[in-house]
C-alpha positions, -999 to 999 in steps of 0.1 A, spaced: 365 -513 -167 397 -501 -183 408 -488 -217 443 -503 -221 460 -469 -221 488 -472 -196 491 -444 -171 524 -452 -153 550 -478 -150 551 -489 -114 581 -506 -97 576 -536 -74 590 -526 -40 579 -556 -19 563 -591 -23 549 -609 7 534 -644 6 505 -652 29 491 -687 26 482 -689 -12 480 -651 -16 507 -627 -27 507 -591 -14 523 -569 -40 536 -534 -30 541 -510 -59 558 -476 -60 540 -453 -84 535 -416 -92 497 -422 -91 497 -435 -56 487 -401 -41 455 -402 -62 445 -437 -51 422 -448 -22 416 -481 -5 391 -503 -24 400 -488 -58 407 -510 -88 440 -507 -106 452 -529 -135 487 -543 -131 500 -557 -164 463 -559 -173 452 -577 -141 425 -559 -121 435 -558 -84 421 -539 -54 441 -514 -34 443 -527 2 469 -504 17 486 -470 9 517 -456 25 535 -425 11 543 -432 -26 536 -470 -24 504 -490 -23 496 -527 -18 473 -550 -37 466 -587 -31 466 -614 -58 449 -647 -48 459 -682 -61 434 -681 -90 450 -649 -103 485 -661 -97 478 -694 -116 465 -676 -147 488 -646 -150 524 -636 -150 521 -619 -116 536 -651 -100 569 -643 -118 573 -608 -103 605 -598 -85 614 -568 -65 625 -540 -89 603 -553 -118 583 -528 -138 545 -532 -142 521 -514 -165 495 -495 -144 461 -481 -153 434 -469 -130 398 -478 -137 379 -457 -162 357 -429 -150 322 -428 -164 321 -403 -192 358 -405 -201 370 -410 -236 376 -446 -246 410 -441 -262 420 -478 -264 393 -505 -263 370 -521 -237 393 -539 -213 380 -558 -183 412 -564 -164 404 -602 -165 434 -620 -181 424 -649 -203 458 -665 -203 495 -659 -205 515 -659 -237 552 -658 -246 572 -632 -266 587 -652 -295 603 -623 -314 612 -587 -312 621 -569 -344 633 -533 -347 615 -518 -377 633 -485 -385 616 -463 -358 591 -488 -344 591 -524 -331 572 -555 -341 566 -579 -312 553 -614 -319 536 -635 -292 524 -671 -291 496 -685 -269 477 -717 -264 446 -716 -286 433 -748 -272 432 -734 -236 401 -713 -242 396 -711 -279 403 -674 -280 416 -659 -312 428 -627 -328 418 -611 -360 438 -589 -383 434 -552 -372 414 -564 -341 421 -554 -305 443 -573 -281 455 -564 -246 491 -574 -238 502 -567 -202 473 -543 -200 482 -523 -231 455 -519 -258 470 -528 -291 460 -536 -327 468 -571 -341 489 -576 -371 498 -609 -387 470 -628 -369 474 -666 -368 456 -694 -349 480 -694 -320 502 -663 -325 500 -627 -335 522 -596 -338 517 -560 -328 535 -529 -340 548 -506 -312 554 -469 -317 582 -452 -298 558 -435 -273 543 -469 -263 578 -485 -261 590 -458 -238 559 -455 -216 551 -492 -210 571 -522 -199 574 -533 -236 610 -520 -235 618 -549 -211 604 -577 -233 627 -601 -250 623 -636 -265 608 -658 -238 592 -630 -218 559 -643 -202 530 -618 -208 494 -615 -199 467 -616 -226 432 -604 -225 414 -611 -258 388 -587 -271 356 -591 -251 333 -586 -281 352 -613 -300 349 -636 -270 311 -632 -269 308 -638 -307 330 -669 -304 309 -682 -275 276 -676 -294 288 -693 -326 300 -724 -307 265 -730 -292 
């Protein structure tokens, strides 16, 4: 369980393919606090730490994960949003995030708004019938955000300078592939109303 509040921006230091799996090594300032078997969200994707060495750790993404997320587009040197799993009793500063990406989306516009930024994303509504609602929660690359300008297959988010500087949003441009996790409560309501 995660909150969508990004702790660090990690840097991809190695990528190693093994059969259908991808071993991803990340350099991060939180590495010294990690242990083997711990869950860490990478651009919103929950992965298990399998190795630690100095200031780097390794996780493994299987084919299912690579097929449904943007992790298969990573290159050495890329920046990823990182969040360790929530501790029981911590404040829930963002919203309930599972670390289970529903689908990828595409950045369709970045607009500077006199001290903040408006990012617009499109996604395939027909893929799993998830939707956004105005002022509802959405997770983009693991970052908990509030939806503005909600439409059937697109939405926008307003990004404050702190979030822009402390996440990989500052690398987004038109065409950037991102991970989306829709609000878990909204997914349950949508499922119940479709029965």
